[in-house]
C-alpha positions, -999 to +999 in steps of 0.1 A: +395-457-252+430-459-257+445-479-296+478-491-276+483-519-254+496-507-221+533-525-228+534-503-263+525-471-245+551-478-218+575-489-250+564-460-273+564-431-246+587-443-214+613-464-223+622-448-257+635-419-241+651-444-219+688-447-237+703-483-235+694-511-216+710-512-185+694-477-182+665-494-188+669-519-165+676-495-137+648-472-148+622-506-147+634-521-109+627-485-099+596-493-105+592-523-081+581-517-047+591-536-019+559-559-020+568-572-058+541-552-074+551-523-101+540-486-097+541-467-128+512-438-119+506-427-158+503-459-175+479-473-146+456-439-149+453-449-188+451-483-191+442-497-157+467-511-125+465-546-133+472-537-172+502-514-162+518-537-135+515-570-165+531-540-185+558-527-168+566-564-156+564-578-191+588-549-200+613-559-171+614-591-180+624-586-219+649-560-206+670-587-181+667-614-213+681-591-237+709-578-216+720-621-211+713-621-249+737-592-259+776-599-266+797-584-238+815-557-265+781-541-270+772-543-231+805-525-224+792-495-253+757-503-236+769-494-203+787-463-213+757-449-230+736-457-202+757-440-179+762-409-195+723-409-200+716-413-162+741-389-154+772-410-142+797-431-162+796-468-173+819-482-142+794-460-113+761-477-131+771-508-135+786-510-099+751-496-086+734-528-105+755-551-098+749-537-057+715-542-060+714-577-084+678-589-065+662-558-061+672-556-098+656-585-107+621-591-123+599-613-096+599-650-102+632-648-124+639-682-141+663-707-124+699-695-134+691-659-144+701-644-114+734-661-114+737-653-154+727-620-147+753-612-115+781-632-141+771-610-165+776-578-148+811-588-132+826-589-161+810-557-175+825-543-142+861-551-150+857-545-186+846-507-177+873-503-150+892-471-160 
């Protein structure tokens, strides 16, 4: 029996090891299968498939919301930290996310969040150019 919810477990174990919002977005979107479901073996094993799916989706949505609410100045710093944590530079990370825009959005995004995220990534790309 576990004392943490699947979401708390995900935040405190897996996501705490991922540095930066953009790296977190990259990671969470990588857990999404072509059919829109999420795959996290360890979380599913401990909390069950449904709870794991819900936790990863909630974390994915919260991460996108967090990015959209963060000032660009802080996102530029986040891109540097996220890039370093991912073994690349900020510009490469932001380019990768921009190129994968439909894939990095959680399922059924709100009406304007896709366009808003696209705008944020476009601005970040300009601000991280060397």
